C-alpha positions as CSV (number, residue, x, y, z in Angstrom):
1,M,210.1,170.5,24.8
2,S,210.3,171.5,21.1
3,F,210.0,168.9,18.2
4,L,213.7,169.2,17.6
5,G,214.4,168.3,21.3
6,F,213.1,164.8,20.9
7,V,216.1,162.3,20.8
8,S,214.9,158.9,22.0
9,P,213.1,156.6,19.6
10,E,210.2,156.4,22.1
11,K,209.8,160.1,22.1
12,L,210.0,160.3,18.3
13,R,207.3,157.8,18.0
14,E,205.2,159.7,20.5
15,A,205.7,162.9,18.5
16,G,204.2,161.0,15.3
17,V,207.6,161.1,13.5
18,L,207.7,159.1,10.3
19,S,211.0,157.1,10.2
20,M,212.7,156.0,7.1
21,N,211.8,152.2,7.6
22,R,208.2,153.1,8.3
23,R,208.1,155.4,5.3
24,N,209.3,152.5,3.1
25,Y,207.2,149.7,4.4
26,E,204.0,151.3,5.8
27,V,203.7,154.2,3.3
28,I,205.5,153.7,0.0
29,A,205.0,149.9,-0.2
30,R,201.3,150.4,0.4
31,H,200.5,153.4,-1.7
32,N,203.0,153.5,-4.6
33,R,203.0,150.7,-7.0
34,R,206.4,150.1,-8.6
35,R,205.1,150.1,-12.1
36,L,204.2,153.7,-11.6
37,Y,207.7,154.9,-10.6
38,P,208.9,155.6,-14.1
39,L,206.3,158.4,-14.4
40,V,208.3,160.4,-11.9
41,D,211.7,159.0,-12.1
42,D,212.0,160.1,-15.7
43,K,211.8,163.8,-15.8
44,V,210.7,163.7,-19.5
45,K,207.8,161.6,-18.8
46,T,206.8,163.8,-15.7
47,K,207.0,166.9,-17.9
48,Q,204.8,165.2,-20.6
49,L,202.1,164.2,-18.0
50,A,202.1,167.7,-16.5
51,N,201.9,169.4,-20.0
52,D,199.1,167.1,-20.9
53,I,196.8,168.4,-18.3
54,G,197.8,172.1,-18.7
55,L,200.3,172.4,-16.0
56,T,203.3,174.7,-16.7
57,T,206.9,173.2,-16.5
58,P,210.4,174.6,-17.4
59,H,210.7,174.4,-21.2
60,L,212.6,171.4,-22.6
61,I,215.1,172.9,-25.0
62,A,216.8,169.6,-26.0
63,S,218.2,166.3,-24.8
64,V,221.2,164.2,-25.5
65,S,221.3,160.5,-25.1
66,A,224.4,159.4,-26.9
67,Q,228.0,160.2,-26.4
68,Y,228.6,161.2,-29.9
69,E,225.9,163.9,-29.6
70,V,227.8,165.8,-26.8
71,K,230.1,167.5,-29.1
72,N,227.1,169.4,-30.6
73,F,225.5,170.6,-27.4
74,L,226.3,174.4,-28.1
75,N,224.1,174.0,-31.3
76,L,221.2,172.8,-29.3
77,V,221.2,175.9,-26.9
78,K,222.3,178.6,-29.4
79,N,219.0,180.3,-29.2
80,D,219.0,180.5,-25.3
81,K,221.0,182.9,-23.4
82,S,220.9,180.7,-20.2
83,F,219.9,177.1,-19.6
84,V,220.0,174.2,-17.1
85,I,221.5,170.8,-17.7
86,K,220.2,167.9,-15.5
87,P,220.0,164.1,-15.7
88,A,216.6,162.7,-16.8
89,H,216.8,160.1,-13.9
90,G,218.7,162.2,-11.4
91,S,217.5,162.7,-7.7
92,G,218.3,165.1,-4.9
93,G,219.6,167.7,-7.3
94,K,222.5,165.7,-8.2
95,G,224.0,166.5,-11.6
96,V,222.2,169.8,-12.1
97,L,224.3,172.5,-13.7
98,V,222.8,176.0,-14.1
99,I,224.5,178.1,-16.9
100,Q,223.6,181.7,-16.4
101,S,225.5,183.0,-19.3
102,Y,228.1,181.6,-21.8
103,T,230.4,182.1,-24.8
104,Q,231.9,179.4,-27.0
105,N,234.5,178.6,-24.3
106,H,233.3,179.9,-21.0
107,F,230.3,179.2,-18.9
108,R,229.3,181.4,-16.1
109,L,227.4,179.8,-13.0
110,P,225.1,181.8,-10.8
111,S,227.8,181.7,-8.1
112,G,230.1,183.7,-10.5
113,R,232.3,180.6,-11.1
114,V,233.4,180.1,-14.7
115,L,233.7,176.7,-16.3
116,R,235.6,176.0,-19.5
117,Y,234.0,174.2,-22.5
118,R,235.8,170.8,-21.7
119,E,234.4,170.9,-18.1
120,V,230.8,171.3,-19.3
121,Y,231.4,168.8,-22.0
122,Q,232.7,166.3,-19.4
123,H,229.7,167.0,-17.1
124,I,227.3,166.1,-19.8
125,S,229.3,163.0,-20.6
126,N,229.1,162.0,-16.9
127,I,225.3,162.4,-16.9
128,L,225.1,160.0,-20.0
129,S,227.3,157.5,-18.2
130,G,225.0,157.4,-15.2
131,L,227.1,159.1,-12.6
132,Y,224.1,161.0,-11.2
133,S,221.2,158.7,-12.1
134,L,219.1,156.3,-9.9
135,G,220.9,153.0,-9.8
136,G,223.8,154.2,-11.8
137,R,221.9,153.4,-15.2
138,Y,222.8,155.1,-18.5
139,D,221.0,158.4,-18.7
140,T,219.8,161.3,-20.8
141,A,221.1,164.8,-20.4
142,L,218.2,167.3,-20.5
143,F,218.6,171.1,-21.4
144,E,215.9,173.2,-19.9
145,E,215.2,176.9,-19.7
146,M,216.4,178.5,-16.5
147,V,213.7,179.5,-14.2
148,H,213.7,183.2,-13.3
149,F,212.4,183.1,-9.8
150,S,210.2,185.8,-8.4
151,D,211.7,188.9,-6.9
152,V,209.6,188.2,-3.7
153,F,212.3,185.7,-2.9
154,K,215.4,187.7,-3.7
155,N,216.4,188.2,-0.2
156,Y,215.6,184.6,0.9
157,S,217.9,182.5,-1.3
158,Y,221.7,182.8,-2.1
159,Q,222.5,182.4,-5.8
160,G,220.0,179.7,-6.4
161,I,216.3,179.1,-7.2
162,P,214.2,178.4,-4.1
163,D,211.4,175.8,-4.4
164,V,208.4,174.5,-2.5
165,R,208.3,170.9,-1.6
166,L,204.8,169.6,-0.8
167,I,203.9,166.1,0.4
168,I,200.8,164.6,-1.1
169,Y,199.1,161.8,0.5
170,E,196.0,160.1,-1.0
171,G,195.7,163.3,-3.2
172,Y,195.8,165.8,-0.2
173,P,198.5,168.3,0.3
174,V,199.5,167.7,4.0
175,L,202.9,169.2,4.6
176,A,205.0,171.9,2.9
177,M,208.4,173.5,3.2
178,M,210.4,175.9,1.2
179,R,214.0,175.1,0.4
180,L,216.4,178.1,0.2
181,A,219.9,178.0,-1.3
182,T,222.8,179.1,0.7
183,K,226.6,179.8,0.0
184,E,227.3,176.6,1.7
185,S,225.0,174.6,-0.6
186,A,226.6,176.2,-3.6
187,G,223.3,177.7,-4.7
188,R,221.3,174.5,-4.5
189,A,218.1,174.0,-2.6
190,N,219.3,170.8,-1.1
191,L,219.1,170.5,2.7
192,H,221.7,167.9,2.9
193,Q,224.2,170.2,1.3
194,G,223.5,173.1,3.8
195,A,220.4,174.7,2.3
196,V,217.8,176.1,4.7
197,G,214.4,174.4,5.0
198,V,211.5,176.6,6.1
199,G,208.3,175.0,7.3
200,I,205.2,176.5,5.5
201,D,201.8,176.5,7.0
202,I,199.5,174.4,4.7
203,K,196.6,176.8,4.9
204,T,198.3,180.1,4.5
205,G,201.6,179.6,2.8
206,R,203.4,181.5,5.6
207,A,206.6,180.5,7.3
208,I,206.1,178.8,10.7
209,S,209.7,177.5,11.5
210,A,213.2,177.1,9.8
211,V,216.2,174.9,10.1
212,Q,219.6,174.5,8.7
213,H,221.6,171.2,9.4
214,N,218.5,170.1,11.4
215,K,219.0,173.1,13.8
216,P,216.5,175.9,14.2
217,V,217.4,179.2,12.7
218,R,215.6,182.6,12.3
219,F,217.7,184.5,9.6
220,H,219.1,183.3,6.4
221,P,222.9,182.6,7.0
222,D,223.9,184.7,4.1
223,T,221.3,187.3,3.2
224,K,220.4,187.8,6.8
225,A,216.7,188.0,5.8
226,D,214.1,187.2,8.6
227,L,212.8,183.7,7.5
228,M,209.6,184.1,9.6
229,Q,208.6,186.9,7.3
230,L,208.6,184.6,4.3
231,S,205.1,184.2,2.6
232,V,204.6,182.2,-0.7
233,P,202.5,184.1,-3.3
234,F,199.8,182.2,-5.2
235,W,199.7,179.6,-2.4
236,K,196.3,178.1,-3.5
237,E,197.8,177.7,-6.9
238,H,200.7,175.8,-5.5
239,L,198.3,173.4,-3.7
240,L,196.2,172.9,-6.8
241,I,199.3,172.0,-8.8
242,A,200.6,169.6,-6.3
243,A,197.2,167.9,-5.7
244,Q,197.0,167.0,-9.4
245,G,200.2,165.0,-9.0
246,Y,197.7,162.2,-7.6
247,E,195.7,162.0,-10.7
248,M,198.8,162.4,-13.0
249,T,200.7,159.5,-11.5
250,G,198.4,157.4,-9.4
251,L,200.9,157.6,-6.6
252,G,199.3,157.7,-3.2
253,Y,202.3,159.2,-1.5
254,L,204.7,161.6,-3.4
255,G,206.5,164.8,-3.2
256,A,205.8,167.8,-5.5
257,D,208.5,170.4,-6.1
258,I,207.2,173.8,-7.4
259,V,209.2,176.8,-8.4
260,L,207.6,180.3,-8.7
261,D,208.8,181.9,-12.0
262,K,208.4,185.7,-12.0
263,N,206.8,185.7,-15.5
264,K,205.0,182.3,-15.7
265,G,203.9,181.8,-12.2
266,P,204.0,178.5,-10.3
267,M,205.7,175.6,-12.3
268,V,206.1,171.9,-11.7
269,L,209.8,171.2,-11.3
270,E,209.5,167.5,-10.6
271,L,207.6,164.9,-8.7
272,N,209.1,162.3,-6.4
273,A,207.9,158.9,-5.4
274,R,210.2,158.7,-2.3
275,P,210.3,162.2,-0.8
276,G,212.8,162.6,2.0
277,L,211.6,163.1,5.6
278,A,213.5,166.4,6.6
279,I,210.3,168.2,6.0
280,Q,209.2,167.0,9.4
281,I,212.1,168.8,11.0
282,A,211.5,171.9,9.1
283,N,207.9,172.0,10.2
284,Q,208.5,170.5,13.7
285,C,205.7,168.2,13.0
286,G,205.6,164.4,12.7
287,L,204.4,163.2,9.4
288,R,203.2,159.7,10.6
289,S,200.5,161.4,12.8
290,V,199.5,163.7,9.8
291,L,199.1,160.7,7.4
292,K,197.0,158.8,10.0
293,R,194.7,161.7,10.3
294,V,194.1,161.8,6.5
295,E,193.4,158.0,6.6
296,R,190.9,158.5,9.4
297,D,189.2,161.7,8.8
298,F,189.5,162.9,5.2
299,P,186.7,162.2,2.7
300,R,187.3,160.0,-0.4
301,G,186.2,160.5,-4.0
302,L,186.7,164.2,-4.2
303,S,188.3,166.1,-7.2
304,F,191.7,167.7,-6.8
305,K,189.9,171.1,-6.4
306,E,187.6,169.8,-3.6
307,R,190.6,168.3,-1.9
308,V,192.5,171.6,-1.8
309,E,189.4,173.4,-0.5
310,Y,189.0,170.7,2.2
311,V,192.6,171.3,3.3
312,L,192.2,175.0,3.3
313,S,189.0,174.8,5.4
314,T,189.9,172.1,8.0
315,C,193.7,171.7,8.5
């Protein structure tokens, strides 16, 4: 029986699956101090931490935190042909708007859809009001450079930037997947909206399985690319970047989202103190058993480079 075939709670536990409750109480509560959450919940702080240790992130063009500033947003991006608008405290890709090209009154999205000025203005205003933020708090709208994803992924994602999600536990990269946008997900790499999740072998960066809506798939639903041929370039660099999230934040359990820019290489997109659990389905591998192995067998006191080398040599 495959991992996806397990249906009863007993069989899921036998498979080492980490449930939401166990994640919250056995993992997050034990390893993530709440005072550290702002380091990853605020994308500006995360970006500053990453840049302080030499990690590349998408360039922050500008930010808007007051409603009266929204009317001047075009002046903020006048030197950029494309840009991304996102909430500083958003999660799950909510509120992210990618502008591929624009004029004074028309803004073209990667899907080809065109928004008018008032629609983009309203979107920014909604971000400030907290529509997309954690807890509905008043927020800041960030304007970032648009990532130009590597051509090696052009057949694997539909009108959206693919990213790699890595789970880091006690400083070790332990599970990975690639999230691929689809027509259904409207170009967003969000599995809950219909994106494809591809389990990635932690040692090689190669695809091992893939799912959409928690069901196994072999080919991308739109591009028809064979997902089992997917291989992530600069894989060790991805692991090294993600492993440093432990030193950056002090969080013992976190998710690191990394994108591969064709000019700048791997870049930190964001970190997450409460990464979701769909990565288990994408990998057909229970996360609870993986974490227990780290606690039981993996050495302590290693540098991030040594931890990555350990993973590559033993996992």
